[in-house]
MIDO-318501 format. One line per field, with one value per residue (C-alpha): residue number from 0; residue in one letter; x, y, z. Coordinates in nm, 3 decimals. Example, Ala and Ser with C-alpha at 12.3 -4.5 7.8 and 13.67 -1.06 7.14 Angstrom:
<domis>
nr <- 0 1 .
rest <- a s .
east <- 1.230 1.367 .
north <- -0.450 -0.106 .
up <- 0.780 0.714 .
</domis>
This chain:
<domis>
nr <- 0 1 2 3 4 5 6 7 8 9 10 11 12 13 14 15 16 17 18 19 20 21 22 23 24 25 26 27 28 29 30 31 32 33 34 35 36 37 38 39 40 41 42 43 44 45 46 47 48 49 50 51 52 53 54 55 56 57 58 59 60 61 62 63 64 65 66 67 68 69 70 71 72 73 74 75 76 77 78 79 80 81 82 83 84 85 86 87 88 89 90 91 92 93 94 95 96 97 98 99 100 101 102 103 104 105 106 107 108 109 110 111 112 113 114 115 116 117 118 119 120 121 122 123 124 125 126 127 128 129 130 131 132 133 134 135 136 137 138 139 140 141 142 143 144 145 146 147 148 149 150 151 152 153 154 155 156 157 158 159 160 161 162 163 164 165 166 167 168 169 170 171 172 173 174 175 176 177 178 179 180 181 182 183 184 185 186 187 188 189 190 191 192 193 194 195 196 197 198 199 200 201 202 203 204 205 206 207 208 209 210 211 212 213 214 215 216 217 218 219 220 221 222 223 224 225 226 227 228 229 230 231 232 233 234 235 236 237 238 239 240 241 242 243 244 245 246 247 248 249 250 251 252 253 254 255 256 257 258 259 260 261 262 263 264 265 266 267 268 269 270 271 272 273 274 275 276 277 278 279 280 281 282 283 284 285 286 287 288 289 290 291 292 293 294 295 296 297 298 299 300 301 302 303 304 305 306 307 308 309 310 311 312 313 314 315 316 317 318 319 320 321 322 323 324 325 326 327 328 329 330 331 332 333 334 335 336 337 338 339 340 341 342 343 344 345 346 347 348 349 350 351 352 353 354 355 356 357 358 359 360 361 362 363 364 365 366 367 368 369 370 371 372 373 374 375 376 377 378 379 380 381 382 383 384 385 386 387 388 389 390 391 392 393 394 395 396 397 398 399 400 401 402 403 404 405 406 407 408 409 410 411 412 413 414 415 416 417 418 419 420 421 422 423 424 425 426 427 428 429 430 431 432 433 434 435 436 437 438 439 440 441 442 443 444 445 446 447 448 449 450 451 452 453 454 455 456 457 458 459 460 461 462 463 464 465 466 467 468 469 470 471 472 473 474 475 476 477 478 479 480 481 482 483 484 485 486 487 488 489 490 491 492 493 494 495 496 497 498 499 500 501 502 503 504 505 506 507 508 509 510 511 512 513 514 515 516 517 518 519 520 521 522 523 524 525 526 527 528 529 530 531 532 533 534 535 536 537 538 539 540 541 542 543 544 545 546 547 548 549 550 551 552 553 554 555 556 557 558 559 560 561 562 563 564 565 566 567 568 569 570 571 572 573 574 575 576 577 578 579 580 581 582 583 .
rest <- m t q k h d d i s d d g l r t a k s t s l p s s d v t e g a d r a p h r a m f y a m e y d e e d l a s p m i g i a n p a a d v t p c n v h l d e l a e a a w t g v d d a g g m p i e f g t i t i s d a i s m g t e g m k a s l v s r e v i a d s v e l v a f g e r l d g l v t l a g c d k n l p g m m m a a i r t d l p t v f c y g g t i l p g e f h g d d v t i q d v f e g v g a h a e g d l s r e e l d e l e h a a c p g p g s c a g m y t a n t m a s m s e a l g l a p l g s a t a p a v t d e r a e i v a e a g a l a l e a v e a d r r p s d i l t r e s f e n a i t l d v a i g g s t n s v l h l l a l a a e a g i d l a i e d f d e i s r r t p h i v d v r p g g t h v m a d l h q q g g i p v v l r r l l d a d l l h g d a m t v t g r t i e d e l d a l s l p a d d d v d p a v v r p i e d p i h e e g a l v i l t g n l a p d g s v l k v t g d d e l y h q g p a r v f e r e e d a m e w v q s g g i e s g d v v v i r n e g p r g g p g m r e m l g v t a a v v g q g h e d d v a l l t d g r f s g a t r g p m i g h v a p e a a d g g p i a a v e d g d i v t v d i p n r e l s v a l d d a e l e s r l d a r d e p e p a y t s g v l a k y g q a f g s a a t g a v t n p a a k r d d d r .
east <- -4.105 -4.011 -3.800 -3.481 -3.556 -3.791 -3.898 -4.008 -4.098 -4.414 -4.229 -4.105 -3.742 -3.560 -3.481 -3.180 -3.187 -3.225 -2.923 -2.570 -2.598 -2.313 -2.553 -2.622 -2.277 -2.424 -2.791 -2.815 -2.775 -2.774 -2.418 -2.527 -2.771 -2.540 -2.526 -2.903 -2.934 -2.736 -2.977 -3.280 -3.134 -3.175 -3.541 -3.488 -3.699 -3.698 -3.852 -3.579 -3.307 -3.454 -3.425 -3.130 -2.929 -2.887 -2.635 -2.716 -2.389 -2.459 -2.198 -2.440 -2.267 -2.310 -1.977 -2.120 -2.457 -2.386 -2.444 -2.652 -2.976 -2.855 -3.008 -3.351 -3.254 -3.110 -3.450 -3.613 -3.365 -3.433 -3.806 -3.752 -3.550 -3.791 -4.103 -3.943 -3.883 -3.521 -3.341 -3.200 -2.887 -2.773 -2.414 -2.210 -1.889 -1.701 -1.706 -1.484 -1.629 -1.416 -1.556 -1.495 -1.146 -1.054 -0.744 -0.637 -0.404 -0.720 -0.783 -0.510 -0.765 -1.008 -0.860 -0.761 -1.128 -1.212 -0.991 -1.116 -1.479 -1.406 -1.206 -1.470 -1.767 -1.569 -1.480 -1.836 -1.977 -1.711 -1.715 -2.092 -2.151 -2.390 -2.571 -2.605 -2.561 -2.733 -2.459 -2.549 -2.321 -2.315 -1.985 -1.732 -1.520 -1.822 -1.924 -1.609 -1.545 -1.884 -1.849 -1.500 -1.642 -1.912 -1.649 -1.423 -1.698 -1.868 -2.194 -2.521 -2.524 -2.734 -2.561 -2.769 -2.676 -2.795 -2.878 -2.776 -2.827 -3.048 -2.877 -2.895 -2.990 -2.773 -2.878 -3.133 -2.888 -2.845 -2.527 -2.334 -2.035 -1.818 -1.932 -1.824 -1.475 -1.442 -1.589 -1.285 -1.064 -1.298 -1.291 -0.910 -0.912 -1.153 -1.437 -1.662 -1.716 -1.690 -2.062 -2.141 -1.915 -2.095 -2.432 -2.310 -2.179 -2.515 -2.706 -2.505 -2.600 -2.973 -3.002 -2.897 -2.732 -2.403 -2.259 -2.495 -2.295 -2.139 -1.877 -1.727 -2.022 -2.274 -2.026 -1.968 -2.343 -2.383 -2.104 -2.285 -2.572 -2.346 -2.147 -2.469 -2.420 -2.719 -3.063 -3.100 -3.261 -3.138 -2.858 -3.018 -3.316 -3.237 -3.171 -3.474 -3.737 -3.976 -3.847 -3.503 -3.648 -3.856 -3.546 -3.364 -3.660 -3.682 -3.311 -3.372 -3.620 -3.387 -3.107 -3.326 -3.398 -3.025 -2.955 -3.227 -3.081 -2.720 -2.645 -2.311 -2.087 -1.868 -2.171 -2.219 -1.878 -1.690 -1.453 -1.762 -1.936 -1.628 -1.618 -1.983 -1.897 -1.610 -1.831 -2.096 -1.829 -1.681 -2.025 -2.151 -1.832 -1.760 -1.504 -1.137 -1.164 -1.370 -1.050 -0.887 -1.191 -1.284 -0.924 -0.942 -1.270 -1.128 -0.818 -1.036 -1.235 -0.927 -1.041 -0.782 -0.828 -0.560 -0.553 -0.502 -0.847 -1.008 -0.846 -0.926 -1.295 -1.305 -1.175 -1.473 -1.744 -1.904 -1.956 -2.334 -2.445 -2.425 -2.358 -2.131 -1.844 -1.793 -2.161 -2.450 -2.686 -2.686 -2.777 -3.136 -3.179 -3.061 -3.309 -3.592 -3.496 -3.509 -3.172 -2.883 -3.101 -3.174 -2.801 -2.743 -3.022 -2.862 -2.525 -2.679 -2.868 -2.536 -2.372 -2.142 -2.253 -2.250 -2.623 -2.581 -2.391 -2.561 -2.711 -2.799 -3.158 -3.044 -3.143 -2.918 -2.873 -3.062 -3.353 -3.363 -3.372 -3.656 -3.853 -3.824 -4.078 -3.843 -3.931 -3.921 -3.600 -3.783 -3.907 -3.559 -3.428 -3.125 -2.985 -2.924 -2.871 -2.757 -2.822 -2.531 -2.502 -2.484 -2.256 -2.089 -1.755 -1.694 -1.481 -1.535 -1.461 -1.174 -0.832 -0.514 -0.191 0.150 0.500 0.829 0.650 0.396 0.532 0.255 -0.014 -0.206 -0.573 -0.745 -1.116 -1.211 -1.435 -1.345 -1.135 -1.082 -0.811 -0.614 -0.238 -0.063 0.307 0.459 0.707 0.674 0.604 0.698 0.560 0.632 0.289 -0.060 -0.059 0.243 0.078 -0.248 -0.066 0.116 -0.203 -0.393 -0.109 -0.149 0.171 0.008 0.053 -0.103 0.081 0.207 0.209 0.162 0.332 0.233 0.417 0.465 0.086 0.049 -0.097 0.229 0.393 0.104 0.017 -0.342 -0.344 -0.526 -0.789 -0.705 -1.030 -0.919 -0.620 -0.787 -1.097 -0.879 -0.702 -1.033 -1.186 -0.905 -0.991 -0.732 -0.954 -0.805 -0.457 -0.299 -0.242 -0.186 -0.041 0.004 0.061 -0.239 -0.605 -0.879 -1.236 -1.502 -1.586 -1.248 -1.248 -0.988 -0.660 -0.584 -0.389 -0.387 -0.277 0.067 0.246 0.490 0.448 0.733 0.768 0.841 1.100 0.872 0.989 0.762 1.020 1.283 1.094 1.240 1.104 1.117 1.127 0.896 0.602 0.372 0.009 -0.118 -0.468 -0.501 -0.175 -0.232 0.105 0.234 0.604 0.885 1.155 1.434 1.616 1.634 1.991 1.900 1.591 1.793 2.071 1.829 1.652 1.984 2.086 1.755 1.738 1.495 1.201 1.127 0.778 0.534 0.398 0.584 0.301 -0.075 -0.327 -0.172 0.165 0.007 -0.204 0.058 0.301 0.035 -0.095 -0.007 0.031 -0.251 -0.207 -0.349 -0.612 -0.402 -0.526 -0.395 -0.525 -0.383 -0.481 -0.706 -0.852 -1.173 -1.193 -1.431 -1.512 -1.863 .
north <- -2.712 -2.766 -3.080 -3.079 -3.416 -3.583 -3.855 -4.182 -4.232 -4.405 -4.732 -4.733 -4.658 -4.374 -4.067 -3.844 -3.551 -3.225 -3.076 -3.196 -3.237 -3.440 -3.717 -3.796 -3.959 -4.244 -4.245 -4.200 -4.445 -4.823 -4.853 -4.715 -5.001 -5.151 -4.814 -4.779 -5.133 -5.028 -4.742 -4.970 -5.188 -4.885 -4.841 -4.544 -4.555 -4.420 -4.090 -4.041 -4.115 -3.859 -3.592 -3.386 -3.578 -3.378 -3.505 -3.455 -3.450 -3.560 -3.569 -3.718 -3.894 -3.986 -3.825 -3.477 -3.315 -3.079 -3.364 -3.622 -3.500 -3.450 -3.773 -3.620 -3.305 -3.508 -3.675 -3.330 -3.230 -3.558 -3.488 -3.129 -3.245 -3.526 -3.310 -3.052 -3.314 -3.404 -3.729 -3.704 -3.907 -3.898 -3.979 -3.950 -3.787 -3.746 -3.507 -3.443 -3.309 -3.008 -2.982 -3.347 -3.355 -3.017 -3.026 -3.368 -3.492 -3.568 -3.198 -3.211 -3.389 -3.097 -2.875 -3.183 -3.280 -2.956 -3.075 -3.434 -3.318 -3.096 -3.371 -3.639 -3.433 -3.323 -3.684 -3.814 -3.528 -3.583 -3.962 -4.003 -3.724 -3.528 -3.224 -3.026 -3.043 -2.978 -2.968 -3.019 -2.912 -2.926 -2.907 -2.633 -2.769 -2.913 -2.566 -2.443 -2.797 -2.812 -2.463 -2.544 -2.851 -2.640 -2.400 -2.678 -2.865 -2.540 -2.733 -2.554 -2.589 -2.482 -2.481 -2.587 -2.550 -2.803 -2.532 -2.415 -2.595 -2.422 -2.295 -2.495 -2.359 -2.355 -2.181 -1.975 -1.857 -1.961 -2.163 -2.307 -2.534 -2.224 -2.214 -2.575 -2.515 -2.204 -2.401 -2.630 -2.330 -2.205 -2.550 -2.556 -2.215 -2.338 -2.111 -2.395 -2.718 -3.058 -3.106 -2.773 -2.858 -3.191 -3.015 -2.765 -3.030 -3.209 -2.888 -2.707 -2.905 -2.991 -3.151 -3.153 -2.861 -2.675 -2.481 -2.201 -1.878 -1.695 -1.963 -2.107 -2.307 -2.029 -1.776 -1.972 -2.032 -1.655 -1.615 -1.853 -1.604 -1.303 -1.491 -1.577 -1.955 -2.004 -1.840 -1.532 -1.617 -1.976 -1.957 -1.891 -2.127 -2.377 -2.738 -2.880 -2.656 -2.742 -2.428 -2.585 -2.884 -2.653 -2.450 -2.765 -2.893 -2.558 -2.582 -2.908 -2.740 -2.443 -2.676 -2.793 -2.432 -2.354 -2.647 -2.529 -2.179 -2.311 -2.093 -2.190 -2.075 -1.899 -1.686 -1.587 -1.547 -1.224 -0.998 -0.800 -1.104 -1.177 -0.815 -0.854 -1.165 -0.993 -0.692 -0.915 -1.114 -0.818 -0.669 -0.984 -1.059 -1.379 -1.646 -1.593 -1.915 -1.726 -1.548 -1.882 -2.022 -1.717 -1.695 -2.063 -2.020 -1.724 -1.925 -2.208 -1.959 -1.782 -1.451 -1.208 -1.175 -1.100 -1.114 -0.735 -0.693 -0.811 -0.534 -0.268 -0.363 -0.405 -0.051 0.095 -0.142 -0.114 -0.417 -0.423 -0.773 -0.876 -1.249 -1.488 -1.521 -1.145 -1.073 -1.238 -1.372 -1.684 -1.765 -1.855 -1.506 -1.349 -1.567 -1.425 -1.076 -1.169 -1.339 -1.246 -1.051 -0.791 -0.734 -0.727 -0.472 -0.238 -0.273 -0.213 0.094 0.230 0.177 -0.087 -0.370 -0.434 -0.469 -0.580 -0.897 -1.209 -1.491 -1.855 -1.756 -1.561 -1.233 -0.977 -0.950 -0.619 -0.775 -1.066 -0.833 -0.635 -0.956 -1.084 -1.005 -0.866 -0.690 -0.313 -0.164 -0.027 -0.377 -0.528 -0.559 -0.325 -0.550 -0.808 -0.599 -0.245 0.049 0.137 0.476 0.319 0.016 -0.206 -0.101 0.167 -0.079 -0.444 -0.731 -0.886 -0.725 -0.825 -0.767 -0.753 -0.680 -0.859 -1.156 -1.190 -1.045 -1.220 -1.135 -1.277 -1.267 -1.143 -1.125 -0.825 -0.953 -0.692 -0.374 -0.266 -0.025 -0.297 -0.255 -0.543 -0.588 -0.871 -1.157 -1.456 -1.800 -2.032 -2.380 -2.614 -2.778 -2.715 -2.989 -2.839 -2.498 -2.645 -2.833 -2.515 -2.307 -2.570 -2.597 -2.230 -2.109 -1.821 -1.466 -1.134 -0.975 -1.300 -1.364 -1.735 -1.844 -2.181 -2.275 -2.569 -2.590 -2.435 -2.598 -2.775 -2.788 -2.940 -3.059 -2.945 -2.614 -2.722 -2.503 -2.424 -2.349 -2.569 -2.346 -2.012 -2.107 -2.222 -1.884 -1.697 -1.934 -1.851 -1.482 -1.367 -1.260 -0.911 -0.931 -1.231 -1.259 -1.575 -1.610 -1.912 -2.027 -2.253 -2.153 -2.077 -2.191 -1.938 -1.957 -1.815 -1.470 -1.233 -1.108 -1.434 -1.400 -1.689 -1.773 -1.618 -1.637 -1.753 -2.045 -2.189 -2.495 -2.262 -2.065 -1.781 -1.538 -1.706 -1.988 -1.748 -1.632 -1.737 -1.729 -1.377 -1.193 -0.891 -0.922 -0.633 -0.666 -0.328 -0.339 0.033 0.019 -0.339 -0.452 -0.789 -0.767 -0.890 -0.662 -0.808 -0.645 -0.806 -0.927 -1.113 -1.267 -1.383 -1.520 -1.725 -1.861 -1.956 -2.144 -2.328 -2.697 -2.782 -2.959 -3.320 -3.377 -3.499 -3.764 -3.939 -4.153 -4.156 -3.884 -3.624 -3.656 -3.628 -3.322 -3.167 -3.156 -3.006 -2.724 -2.368 -2.073 -1.962 -1.617 -1.754 -1.988 -2.298 -2.451 -2.766 -2.652 -2.298 -2.052 -2.310 -2.204 -2.343 -2.497 -2.252 -2.491 -2.591 .
up <- -7.092 -7.455 -7.484 -7.688 -7.840 -8.083 -7.835 -7.991 -8.358 -8.475 -8.531 -8.172 -8.257 -8.088 -8.294 -8.245 -8.007 -8.187 -8.011 -7.957 -7.581 -7.430 -7.328 -7.693 -7.690 -7.483 -7.585 -7.961 -8.246 -8.294 -8.167 -7.829 -7.764 -7.495 -7.320 -7.319 -7.188 -6.881 -6.819 -6.859 -6.583 -6.352 -6.457 -6.685 -7.001 -7.356 -7.252 -6.991 -7.243 -7.482 -7.211 -7.087 -6.826 -6.507 -6.254 -5.886 -5.695 -5.339 -5.058 -4.802 -4.512 -4.148 -4.054 -3.994 -3.914 -4.204 -4.451 -4.267 -4.429 -4.784 -4.915 -4.847 -5.033 -5.320 -5.349 -5.370 -5.642 -5.827 -5.822 -5.937 -6.236 -6.319 -6.295 -6.524 -6.794 -6.732 -6.656 -6.302 -6.226 -5.864 -5.774 -5.457 -5.346 -5.020 -4.729 -4.428 -4.104 -4.018 -3.666 -3.581 -3.733 -3.574 -3.357 -3.486 -3.757 -3.953 -4.010 -4.275 -4.495 -4.494 -4.766 -4.964 -4.964 -5.149 -5.434 -5.423 -5.438 -5.737 -5.907 -5.848 -5.969 -6.274 -6.351 -6.324 -6.532 -6.797 -6.795 -6.801 -7.056 -6.834 -6.973 -6.651 -6.275 -5.946 -5.683 -5.315 -5.032 -4.653 -4.465 -4.533 -4.819 -5.002 -5.112 -5.290 -5.415 -5.585 -5.730 -5.858 -6.032 -6.198 -6.327 -6.458 -6.639 -6.748 -6.763 -6.683 -6.305 -6.008 -5.669 -5.366 -5.000 -4.744 -4.494 -4.150 -3.823 -3.567 -3.249 -2.930 -2.589 -2.278 -1.957 -2.152 -2.422 -2.786 -2.833 -3.125 -3.172 -3.119 -2.755 -2.703 -2.839 -2.622 -2.333 -2.347 -2.274 -2.003 -1.840 -1.849 -1.681 -1.413 -1.524 -1.644 -1.453 -1.616 -1.560 -1.730 -2.023 -2.057 -2.055 -2.313 -2.553 -2.542 -2.616 -2.882 -3.195 -3.191 -3.537 -3.903 -4.077 -4.102 -3.808 -3.712 -3.718 -4.011 -4.019 -4.337 -4.473 -4.419 -4.557 -4.877 -4.917 -4.903 -5.159 -5.396 -5.417 -5.476 -5.740 -5.921 -5.901 -5.669 -5.677 -5.458 -5.125 -5.125 -4.866 -4.528 -4.483 -4.204 -4.297 -4.115 -4.277 -4.559 -4.729 -4.769 -4.955 -5.175 -5.266 -5.376 -5.579 -5.758 -5.829 -6.012 -6.244 -6.287 -6.397 -6.687 -6.778 -6.774 -7.008 -7.245 -7.246 -7.264 -6.962 -6.813 -6.526 -6.784 -6.877 -6.513 -6.353 -6.422 -6.238 -6.129 -5.981 -5.770 -5.655 -5.554 -5.354 -5.173 -5.098 -4.943 -4.761 -4.578 -4.509 -4.334 -4.143 -4.337 -4.261 -4.347 -4.547 -4.803 -4.913 -4.988 -5.167 -5.374 -5.494 -5.587 -5.774 -5.965 -6.054 -6.186 -6.393 -6.528 -6.375 -6.247 -5.869 -5.611 -5.233 -5.229 -5.386 -5.064 -4.864 -5.123 -5.126 -4.748 -4.695 -4.884 -4.757 -4.412 -4.190 -4.133 -4.026 -3.659 -3.660 -3.479 -3.418 -3.382 -3.315 -3.138 -3.406 -3.625 -3.986 -3.893 -3.743 -4.068 -4.256 -4.047 -4.167 -4.536 -4.575 -4.798 -5.049 -4.779 -4.737 -5.113 -5.158 -4.905 -5.072 -5.414 -5.295 -5.165 -5.507 -5.362 -5.593 -5.965 -6.019 -6.379 -6.286 -6.424 -6.216 -6.278 -6.360 -6.665 -6.499 -6.334 -5.962 -5.967 -6.157 -5.914 -5.614 -5.772 -5.828 -5.469 -5.198 -4.938 -4.613 -4.620 -4.487 -4.183 -4.100 -4.088 -3.732 -3.707 -3.436 -3.710 -4.027 -3.963 -4.196 -4.421 -4.254 -3.904 -3.945 -3.689 -3.839 -4.100 -4.294 -4.380 -4.146 -4.345 -4.365 -4.546 -4.354 -4.518 -4.394 -4.348 -4.189 -4.470 -4.795 -4.993 -4.744 -4.448 -4.347 -4.033 -3.953 -3.739 -3.461 -3.203 -3.207 -3.568 -3.450 -3.276 -3.242 -3.071 -3.008 -2.809 -2.786 -3.016 -2.869 -3.155 -3.223 -3.512 -3.505 -3.375 -3.111 -2.933 -2.920 -2.788 -2.513 -2.409 -2.404 -2.206 -1.955 -1.864 -2.030 -2.216 -2.085 -2.177 -2.468 -2.620 -2.995 -3.058 -3.384 -3.534 -3.852 -4.087 -4.115 -4.463 -4.775 -4.858 -4.517 -4.324 -4.572 -4.597 -4.408 -4.094 -3.929 -3.567 -3.387 -3.099 -3.021 -3.091 -2.891 -2.602 -2.602 -2.604 -2.350 -2.110 -2.129 -2.384 -2.674 -2.694 -2.541 -2.716 -3.090 -3.290 -3.638 -3.859 -4.215 -4.153 -4.141 -3.894 -3.863 -3.945 -3.574 -3.472 -3.310 -3.175 -3.331 -3.513 -3.838 -4.083 -4.437 -4.372 -4.707 -4.816 -4.577 -4.372 -4.597 -4.890 -4.694 -4.592 -4.321 -4.065 -4.069 -3.930 -3.619 -3.283 -2.930 -2.790 -3.124 -3.110 -3.349 -3.445 -3.554 -3.673 -3.822 -3.915 -4.111 -4.233 -4.098 -3.980 -3.902 -3.681 -3.538 -3.751 -4.039 -4.381 -4.329 -4.007 -4.165 -4.464 -4.245 -4.036 -4.343 -4.503 -4.188 -4.169 -4.253 -4.531 -4.363 -4.450 -4.594 -4.331 -4.572 -4.850 -4.987 -5.011 -5.075 -4.843 -5.014 -5.359 -5.289 -5.061 -5.352 -5.578 -5.358 -5.451 -5.214 -4.985 -5.141 -5.466 -5.319 -5.245 -5.569 -5.730 -6.071 -6.092 -6.365 -6.524 -6.857 -6.998 -7.339 -7.505 -7.790 -7.695 .
</domis>
């Protein structure tokens, strides 16, 4: 590549970089000798310091299999940057294991970690005057956190996913962490012995990588391709494959190319790229968390996107990929069929995508698809990726419900009957643990509507995911005849009529705070309705009589971020409607 510097002069003194890259603030001139001395202590040399500085943001940790292997991938990224002529600078950030914290008070840290990751990467990039970024991600909140940081810094950035875990095997069938959570419910019901549950938990997670189905991490990795922030074909390769390491190394080289071309997230992200991401999302049956995170990314980018846009796009986009939790296949199966580009090609051919949307390579999504060696349509297994004209569902897998229980919207992922109409009595709980105890005790009955409130972004705080409760309901045989609604969130592994992100949340005086045991709640997917059989006067009277809840935390990180979170209907961001400084 052509370097943007003059290297070393004949007299051995450094000469100024030929461009005003941010790193020149700490590398150029006699007064920066102390700064260069610090770099020499880390075995960088003059040639390194004359090169673009590329930060490698690495959330490696031993707290989750999603991230346990990321040090190896960071090394591949480091080599990719170095071989391309850049100066790689690796730095760390945090992660929270959603699966391990699930069902505990610790799950309140999950959404906060999205913000902390974005904040920390932004701070390092700003403070150390980096010229570009390679951002690695494993567990769920890593992915939007890293993409939010790229948007905030607006530095040339390549996003890299750590890859999916492979499925385990139990009694001859593929299993994932979803099966273990549902196994807890089956054990409580007496349908799975303690010995079988023990065998299942030892088999479900055979090695490194993020949870295997189209759960949140795999969904957001897929979104990174559709948004244009990651190279096409980079999302689906399993974590343990040589291909995954090759993808990351190539990303390192691509980051140098992006710096040379001055190609930034603001040159890539548009309203059309977000529409592409939503289209892909509903076609693959992505996690409900994608609604929250795409809204947050749009808010960071200053792009107009509303929760209603998801429903509008979903109504015109067929659901064509058969993956868990609603289907039977996992991310590794989709990879064998050509990965996300195969799905994008079908959507493009059906005029459902904006083919002229830009990508991190500097080429459009249509150009990138044309350049890839993809299997012919006839060679793609229709059991995994269905033809557009023969979809799993005629409409997309995500729906937005509104009504007097959710004036600002709520989110449901269709994993079963897309014509579902459910009406039943509310069983109201003020926190997740109380609902879980009730479900596990056998209190649930067919027709019930479980209501869990005070779990929103501010009320939780942190908007906990509730796979433990939803999996227990399904594990007890109530996938289709019991609904659950909450101002909290669900895991991407949740299935059944489970409605999350109810907004406004209870802590902000939303109507969900007025529901009482026995009130009749209606969930009507065809008409996109979530309502309670109370008139406006009764709802208002109950809300007026309600005591303002005390904050769950009054100090520490949860109190700080809990106060800062916005509504789930706008992405639960702490940096709403952020605008970039366009003075480059």
